[in-house]
C-alpha positions in Angstrom: -37.6 -13.9 2.5 -34.4 -14.6 5.3 -33.5 -12.3 7.3 -30.3 -10.3 7.8 -29.9 -12.8 10.7 -29.4 -15.8 8.1 -32.5 -17.4 8.5 -34.0 -19.0 5.5 -37.5 -20.2 3.8 -38.5 -23.5 5.2 -39.0 -25.7 2.9 -42.7 -26.0 4.2 -43.0 -21.7 3.9 -41.3 -22.6 0.1 -44.1 -24.3 -0.7 -47.2 -22.5 1.0 -47.3 -20.7 -1.5 -48.4 -16.8 -1.5 -47.1 -14.3 -3.4 -44.0 -15.1 -5.4 -41.3 -14.5 -4.3 -37.8 -12.6 -6.7 -34.5 -12.4 -5.7 -32.8 -9.8 -7.8 -29.1 -9.9 -7.9 -27.5 -6.3 -8.3 -29.1 -2.7 -7.2 -28.3 -1.2 -11.1 -30.9 0.2 -13.6 -31.8 -3.1 -14.2 -31.4 -4.6 -11.3 -34.4 -1.6 -10.0 -36.6 -2.2 -11.8 -37.0 -5.7 -12.2 -37.6 -4.9 -9.0 -39.6 -2.0 -9.1 -42.4 -4.1 -12.1 -41.9 -7.1 -9.7 -43.2 -4.9 -6.6 -45.8 -3.5 -9.0 -47.6 -6.6 -9.9 -47.3 -8.6 -6.7 -44.5 -10.1 -5.8 -42.2 -9.4 -3.2 -38.9 -8.6 -3.9 -35.7 -8.2 -2.5 -31.9 -7.1 -4.2 -29.0 -7.8 -3.2 -26.4 -5.2 -4.3 -21.8 -5.6 -3.4 -21.4 -2.0 -3.7 -22.9 0.5 -1.0 -24.5 2.3 -3.9 -27.7 1.7 -6.5 -26.7 2.3 -10.2 -23.9 0.0 -11.4 -22.4 2.0 -13.5 -25.0 4.7 -13.8 -22.9 6.2 -10.3 -20.9 8.7 -9.0 -18.5 10.3 -6.2 -17.5 13.0 -4.3 -14.5 14.9 -3.3 -14.3 18.4 -1.6 -17.7 19.4 -2.6 -17.2 17.6 -6.5 -19.7 15.9 -7.6 -18.2 13.9 -9.8 -20.8 12.0 -12.7 -19.5 9.0 -14.4 -22.1 7.9 -16.8 -25.1 9.5 -18.3 -23.7 11.9 -21.5 -27.4 11.9 -23.0 -30.7 9.7 -21.9 -33.1 8.9 -24.1 -36.8 8.5 -22.8 -36.6 12.8 -21.5 -39.3 13.7 -23.3 -42.9 12.9 -23.3 -44.9 11.3 -25.8 -43.2 8.0 -25.9 -42.7 4.5 -24.7 -39.3 5.8 -23.2 -40.3 8.0 -21.2 -43.0 6.2 -20.1 -40.5 3.6 -19.1 -38.9 5.9 -16.6 -42.0 7.8 -15.8 -42.8 4.0 -14.3 -39.6 3.9 -12.8 -39.7 7.5 -11.0 -36.6 8.1 -12.4 -37.5 11.6 -13.5 -39.9 12.6 -11.0 -39.4 16.0 -9.9 -36.5 17.2 -12.2 -35.3 19.8 -14.6 -34.1 18.2 -17.8 -30.8 20.3 -19.6 -31.0 20.0 -23.6 -28.1 21.4 -25.8 -28.7 22.3 -29.5 -25.2 20.3 -30.1 -24.8 16.8 -30.2 -20.5 17.5 -30.0 -18.3 19.3 -31.3 -14.9 18.2 -33.0 -11.6 20.4 -33.0 -8.9 19.3 -35.2 -5.3 20.2 -33.9 -4.8 23.1 -35.8 -7.8 24.3 -34.0 -10.0 23.9 -36.6 -13.5 22.9 -36.4 -16.9 21.4 -36.6 -20.2 21.6 -34.5 -22.6 19.0 -35.0 -26.2 21.2 -34.8 -29.4 18.9 -33.9 -30.8 21.1 -35.6 -30.3 19.5 -39.5 -31.0 22.9 -41.1 -28.7 24.7 -38.8 -25.9 21.8 -39.4 -26.4 21.6 -43.1 -25.5 25.8 -43.5 -22.6 25.4 -41.3 -20.6 21.9 -42.7 -20.9 23.4 -46.4 -19.2 27.0 -44.4 -17.0 24.3 -43.9 -16.7 22.9 -46.8 -18.6 23.6 -50.3 -16.9 20.4 -51.8 -18.9 17.8 -49.7 -22.0 19.1 -50.4 -23.6 16.4 -51.6 -22.6 14.5 -48.8 -23.5 17.0 -46.4 -27.5 17.5 -47.4 -27.4 13.2 -47.9 -27.0 13.0 -44.3 -29.0 16.0 -42.5 -31.8 15.4 -46.1 -31.7 11.5 -43.4 -31.9 13.6 -40.7 -35.2 15.4 -41.1 -36.6 12.1 -42.0 -35.1 10.6 -38.8 -36.7 14.3 -36.7 -40.6 12.8 -38.4 -40.0 9.5 -36.5 -41.0 8.4 -33.4 -40.0 4.5 -32.3 -39.4 3.3 -28.9 -40.3 -0.4 -29.1 -39.5 -0.4 -25.3 -42.8 -1.3 -23.5 -43.4 -4.6 -23.7 -41.1 -8.3 -24.2 -40.7 -9.2 -27.9 -42.3 -13.0 -27.2 -45.2 -10.7 -25.9 -46.6 -8.1 -28.3 -49.9 -8.6 -29.7 -50.9 -8.4 -33.5 -52.0 -4.8 -32.3 -48.8 -4.8 -31.3 -46.6 -5.4 -34.1 -49.5 -3.8 -36.5 -48.4 -0.7 -34.6 -44.9 -1.2 -35.3 -45.0 -2.4 -39.3 -47.2 1.2 -39.3 -44.3 3.0 -38.7 -41.3 1.2 -40.2 -42.4 0.1 -43.6 -42.4 3.8 -45.0 -39.6 4.2 -44.0 -38.2 1.2 -44.5 -35.0 2.2 -47.1 -33.9 4.9 -44.8 -34.0 2.0 -42.1 -31.7 -0.5 -44.2 -29.8 1.6 -46.2 -28.2 3.7 -43.4 -28.1 0.3 -40.9 -26.4 -1.1 -44.2 -23.6 1.6 -44.7 -20.8 2.2 -41.7 -20.5 4.8 -40.6 -17.0 4.8 -41.4 -17.2 4.0 -44.6 -19.1 7.2 -45.0 -16.7 9.7 -43.7 -14.1 8.4 -45.9 -16.4 9.6 -48.4 -15.5 13.6 -47.6 -13.0 15.6 -49.5 -11.8 17.7 -46.4 -10.3 15.8 -43.7 -11.7 17.5 -40.6 -15.3 15.8 -41.6 -13.5 12.3 -42.7 -12.0 12.3 -39.3 -15.1 14.3 -37.4 -18.3 11.8 -38.5 -16.6 9.1 -36.9 -16.7 11.0 -33.6 -20.3 12.6 -33.8 -20.4 9.7 -30.4 -17.9 11.8 -28.7 -15.5 9.0 -30.0 -15.5 6.6 -32.4 -16.9 3.4 -31.1 -16.0 1.4 -34.6 -18.2 -0.6 -36.4 -21.0 1.9 -36.3 -23.5 2.2 -39.6 -25.6 6.0 -39.8 -29.0 4.4 -38.0 -28.1 5.7 -34.4 -26.3 8.2 -35.2 -29.1 10.0 -37.1 -31.2 8.3 -34.3 -30.1 10.0 -31.7 -29.7 13.3 -33.0 -33.1 13.3 -34.0 -33.6 12.7 -30.2 -31.9 15.2 -29.5 -33.7 17.7 -31.6 -36.7 16.6 -29.9 -35.2 17.2 -26.6 -35.9 13.4 -26.0 -32.3 12.9 -25.6 -31.4 15.6 -22.7 -29.6 15.2 -19.1 -31.9 14.7 -16.2 -31.5 17.1 -12.7 -28.8 15.0 -10.4 -27.3 13.6 -13.0 -26.0 9.1 -13.3 -26.2 8.7 -9.3 -29.7 11.5 -9.7 -31.6 8.6 -11.6 -30.7 5.5 -9.8 -31.6 7.4 -6.5 -35.3 8.0 -8.2 -35.6 4.1 -9.2 -34.3 3.3 -5.9 -36.6 5.7 -3.5 -40.1 4.0 -6.2 -38.3 0.3 -5.3 -38.6 1.8 -1.9 -41.4 3.5 -2.3 -43.5 0.3 -4.0 -42.4 -1.9 -1.3 -39.2 -3.1 -2.1 -35.4 -3.7 -0.3 -32.7 -3.3 -1.0 -29.4 -4.8 1.1 -26.2 -3.5 0.8 -22.9 -5.3 0.9 -24.2 -7.9 -0.4 -21.7 -9.5 -1.9 -23.1 -12.9 -4.2 -21.5 -15.5 -4.8 -22.9 -18.3 -6.1 -26.7 -19.2 -7.0 -28.2 -22.5 -5.2 -29.6 -24.8 -7.7 -31.6 -27.8 -6.6 -33.2 -30.3 -9.7 -32.1 -28.2 -12.0 -34.3 -25.1 -10.5 -32.5 -21.7 -9.0 -34.0 -22.0 -5.0 -31.9 -18.9 -4.0 -28.5 -17.9 -3.6 -25.6 -17.4 -1.5 -23.4 -14.6 -0.4 -19.8 -14.6 0.2 -20.6 -14.3 4.4 -22.3 -17.5 4.0 -25.8 -16.9 4.5 -28.6 -18.2 2.5 -31.7 -16.3 0.9 -34.2 -18.4 -1.4 -36.9 -17.4 -3.7 -39.1 -18.5 -5.9 -37.1 -16.6 -8.8 -34.4 -15.5 -8.5 -33.1 -12.4 -11.7 -29.2 -12.0 -12.0 -28.9 -8.9 -12.9 -25.3 -8.2 -13.1 -21.7 -9.3 -14.9 -23.1 -11.7 -18.1 -19.3 -13.8 -17.5 -20.1 -13.5 -13.3 -23.0 -14.8 -14.1 -22.8 -17.9 -15.9 -19.2 -18.7 -15.2 -19.4 -17.9 -11.9 -22.6 -18.0 -9.6 -23.7 -20.5 -11.9 -20.1 -22.7 -12.3 -20.9 -22.6 -16.4 -23.2 -25.1 -15.7 -26.2 -24.0 -17.7 -25.2 -23.3 -21.1 -26.5 -23.6 -25.1 -25.0 -22.5 -28.5 -26.3 -18.6 -28.3 -24.6 -18.5 -24.5 -21.7 -20.8 -25.3 -21.1 -18.3 -28.5 -21.6 -15.0 -26.4 -18.9 -16.1 -24.1 -16.6 -18.6 -25.0 -16.5 -17.2 -28.4 -17.2 -13.9 -29.0 -16.2 -12.1 -25.6 -13.0 -12.9 -26.3 -12.6 -11.6 -29.6 -11.1 -7.8 -30.6 -13.8 -5.1 -30.9 -16.6 -6.5 -29.3 -17.6 -5.5 -26.2 -18.0 -1.9 -25.8 -14.6 0.0 -25.3 -13.3 0.8 -21.5 -12.2 4.4 -21.1 -10.1 6.4 -18.7 -12.3 9.7 -17.4 -10.1 12.7 -15.7 -12.1 15.1 -14.0 -10.9 18.2 -13.1 -12.0 20.4 -10.2 -11.6 24.6 -11.3 -12.0 27.7 -9.7 -14.5 30.2 -11.4 -15.9 29.6 -14.7 -14.4 28.5 -18.3 -16.7 31.0 -20.4 -20.4 30.8 -21.3 -19.6 30.3 -24.8 -17.9 26.6 -24.5 -19.7 23.8 -26.1 -20.9 21.8 -23.3 -18.8 18.8 -25.1 -15.9 19.1 -27.2 -13.8 16.0 -28.8 -10.6 17.1 -29.5 -8.3 15.1 -32.6 -4.7 14.8 -31.4 -1.2 14.2 -32.3 0.4 11.0 -32.2 2.5 12.6 -30.2 0.5 13.7 -27.7 -1.6 10.7 -28.2 1.3 8.9 -27.4 1.1 10.4 -23.7 -2.1 8.7 -22.7 -1.9 5.7 -21.2 -3.6 2.7 -22.7 -4.7 5.2 -25.7 -6.9 3.1 -28.2 -7.3 6.1 -30.4 -6.3 10.0 -30.9 -8.7 11.7 -29.5 -9.8 13.2 -25.9 -12.8 14.1 -25.3 -13.3 17.3 -22.8 -17.3 17.6 -21.2 -18.2 21.0 -18.9 -20.0 19.0 -16.7 -21.0 21.5 -14.9 -23.4 22.7 -17.5 -25.6 19.4 -17.5 -26.2 20.2 -13.7 -26.7 21.9 -10.8 -24.8 21.1 -7.7 -21.7 19.3 -9.8 -18.8 21.7 -8.3 -18.8 24.1 -5.4 -20.2 27.7 -5.7 -17.6 29.4 -8.0 -16.7 26.7 -9.4 -16.6 24.6 -12.1 -16.5 20.6 -12.9 -14.6 19.2 -16.4 -15.0 15.5 -17.5 -12.1 14.1 -19.9 -12.6 11.1 -21.0 -10.7 8.9 -23.9 -11.1 4.9 -24.5 -8.8 2.8 -23.3 -7.1 -0.6 -23.2 -8.3 -2.6 -19.9 -5.6 -5.0 -20.3 -2.7 -2.1 -20.0 -4.4 -1.2 -16.8 -5.0 -4.5 -15.4 -1.5 -5.8 -15.9 -0.3 -2.5 -14.6 -2.3 -3.1 -10.9 -1.8 -6.5 -11.2 2.1 -6.2 -10.8 3.0 -2.7 -9.2 1.0 -0.7 -8.4 3.5 2.3 -7.5 4.1 2.3 -11.9 -0.1 1.8 -11.7 -0.3 5.2 -9.5 2.6 6.2 -11.7 0.3 6.1 -14.6 -2.7 8.1 -12.9 -0.2 10.9 -12.9 0.7 10.5 -15.8 -3.0 11.0 -17.1 -3.4 14.2 -14.5 -0.2 16.0 -16.0 -1.1 15.0 -19.8 -4.9 16.2 -19.2 -4.0 20.2 -17.1 -1.4 20.5 -19.5 -3.6 19.9 -22.6 -6.7 21.7 -21.0 -3.9 24.7 -20.7 -3.0 25.0 -23.9 -6.3 24.6 -25.6 -8.3 27.4 -22.6 -5.4 29.4 -21.3 -4.8 30.4 -17.4 -6.8 27.1 -16.8 -4.2 25.3 -14.9 -3.2 27.7 -11.9 -7.2 27.5 -11.5 -7.0 23.3 -11.2 -7.5 22.7 -7.8 -7.8 18.9 -7.9 -7.8 15.8 -10.8 -9.7 12.2 -9.8 -8.6 9.7 -12.1 -10.2 6.6 -12.8 -9.1 3.7 -14.8 -10.8 0.9 -16.7 -9.5 -1.0 -13.8 -11.5 1.3 -11.2 -14.6 0.6 -13.3 -14.3 -3.4 -13.2 -13.3 -3.8 -9.2 -16.0 -1.4 -8.5 -19.2 -2.3 -10.9 -17.9 -6.0 -11.9 -18.6 -5.0 -15.3 -16.1 -7.2 -17.6 -13.0 -5.9 -18.7 -14.1 -3.0 -17.4 -17.0 -2.1 -20.7 -19.2 0.6 -19.3 -22.0 -1.1 -22.1 -20.9 -4.7 -22.5 -21.4 -6.0 -26.2 -21.2 -3.5 -28.8 -24.6 -2.8 -31.1 -25.1 -3.9 -34.3 -22.4 -6.7 -34.2 -23.0 -10.7 -34.0 -23.7 -10.1 -30.1 -26.1 -7.8 -30.5 -28.3 -10.6 -33.0 -27.3 -12.9 -30.6 -28.2 -11.2 -27.3 -31.9 -9.9 -29.4 -32.7 -13.6 -29.2 -31.8 -14.2 -26.3 -34.3 -12.0 -25.4 -37.0 -12.7 -28.4 -36.8 -16.6 -28.4 -35.3 -18.0 -24.8 -37.3 -15.0 -23.2 -34.3 -14.1 -20.7 -33.8 -17.9 -19.8 -30.8 -19.9 -19.7 -31.0 -23.9 -21.4 -32.0 -25.8 -18.1 -32.7 -24.0 -15.6 -35.6 -23.2 -14.3 -36.7 -20.4 -11.5 -34.5 -18.2 -13.4 -33.9 -15.3 -15.3 -31.2 -12.7 -16.3 -31.6 -8.6 -17.2 -29.4 -5.9 -17.9 -27.2 -5.0 -21.1 -25.3 -8.9 -20.9 -28.7 -9.3 -22.9 -30.5 -5.8 -23.8 -27.6 -4.5 -24.8 -26.4 -1.4 -23.0 -27.5 2.1 -22.8 -30.3 3.0 -19.7 -33.4 2.8 -21.4 -32.4 -0.6 -22.3 -31.3 -1.4 -19.4 -34.4 -0.8 -17.9 -36.4 -2.2 -20.1 -35.0 -5.5 -19.8 -36.4 -5.2 -15.9 -39.9 -5.0 -17.8 -39.2 -7.3 -19.9 -38.4 -10.4 -16.9 -41.2 -9.1 -14.7 -43.7 -10.0 -18.0 -42.4 -12.8 -18.5 -42.8 -14.4 -15.7 -46.2 -12.9 -15.2 -47.1 -14.8 -18.4 -45.1 -17.9 -16.3 -47.3 -17.6 -13.3 -50.3 -17.0 -16.0 -51.4 -13.5 -14.4 -51.9 -9.9 -16.2 -48.7 -7.6 -16.2 -49.7 -3.9 -14.9 -47.6 -1.1 -14.7 -47.9 2.2 -12.9 -46.6 6.0 -12.6 -45.1 7.4 -10.0 -47.0 9.5 -8.2 -43.5 11.7 -7.4 -43.1 15.3 -7.6 -41.1 16.7 -4.8 -38.7 18.4 -6.9 -35.1 17.3 -6.9 -32.0 18.7 -5.1 -28.6 17.4 -4.5 -29.0 16.1 -1.1 -30.9 13.1 -2.5 -28.0 11.9 -3.8 -26.9 11.0 0.2 -23.4 10.3 1.4 -21.2 9.6 -2.1 -17.9 8.0 -1.5 -14.4 8.4 -2.5 -13.6 5.7 -5.3 -9.5 5.2 -5.4 -8.6 7.6 -2.0 -6.6 8.8 -4.4 -6.0 12.5 -6.5 -3.8 14.8 -7.9 -3.4 18.4 -6.5 -1.4 20.4 -8.4 2.0 18.8 -8.7 1.3 17.2 -5.3 0.5 13.8 -4.4 -1.9 12.7 -2.1 
């Protein structure tokens, strides 16, 4: 493999055989997963990452001793005994870590202060909802009855690539699915907004849409029930160390397997010779060669940037020439405001609350797509996110990427002013909801969708790429199952990550497993995977040195 000095394999070396050489573009969870499984299967791999940290969107940054954890709100696979957990064990993602589990998924509060708590326990949830609105007893009992049924189902098909599943594996899936087929069919065919609109209580009509903190718009009942049931099993907890902690653990596992990551290494194009990917060229002109190239970065960048749009087909064209530009096809971008506070905010407060905003309040949030603000007490999620005697709060809302992109491109001063507007709103809002908070706020750090795009490359700043349960979801499933994560007319190349496997960290991780399984099948060798044996207790020092993303913050009323 090419060295940092720019040496490349000669033609003779590339033809000489030996262990297959794999280049991976992007050190997000999918890219590092690909690298780990490649190393487990006797391949030699190297990952190239444009940023200084692993993880992609699964990241964090710091300021004045505070750690601003950006990504994980819950992680499927934190309990033992299922496929998702096995993937995390193989990747070393949970090595030495404790898991925080919450008794509720989320709380929703309206403008008057009236609230509903979405407990993960269906019995407790049912009692609570019936107390709030006896008139809605039939709908409440129906939802909780379905939640009880989902709690009894364990279905996590994350171990084997769809086209490679054996008859035994398919039969095992059928044994799980068939008894609950009507449940799956009905809850996947019932949009949440249609279900919620049937409630007589106005709070419940709005609150059910926001179980996932904000309304993803277009989701059916099934994912809400699935994730609440997982949380009830403690299989949707929060791992110690958070988002960057997860990424660092996978990075450590990858390096222990003999893999190599090059940071500050932006790939400019994928080298193709006679219809086969043979390597990459970095922005600095250096070239590196491999037997197989895997792109685990932004899908549009891969198709129309690194490959100049030369290798497409009906499915790729549908995704990137049509659906990518349709409103509502991508999961929305977010604005994040992290707030550092002296002292605690009270042990009895919910870890996560969605506040439904009046039209007047929502109008003060630049680029807001919905009338809501999510407030999470991140210090409750994991130790080390705030200095001793302090707390960190994460406030988010769905926002329009185009709004922030235009601001930053045309008027940087106005762009910064809108960030200050977000910080001022959050400060005043927290004071109204949690009196006495404002005077204890030490700093507010705001990241816009333009920030997400700049540091991760994700199209339109979308963290989760294609929206689940959409036309794009169906096409992406065929990219994995029918196309084997390959592009038409291009050999020696695969795509991994959320642009083919959809959003969610476990799905991203599983695409790395699938890519290597398909590669092993092509090479005629058996796929193997082993669990990490790492057991050293996790500690915040493992996060390493964290960057300050924008060198911007608001302290009190002073710009810095």
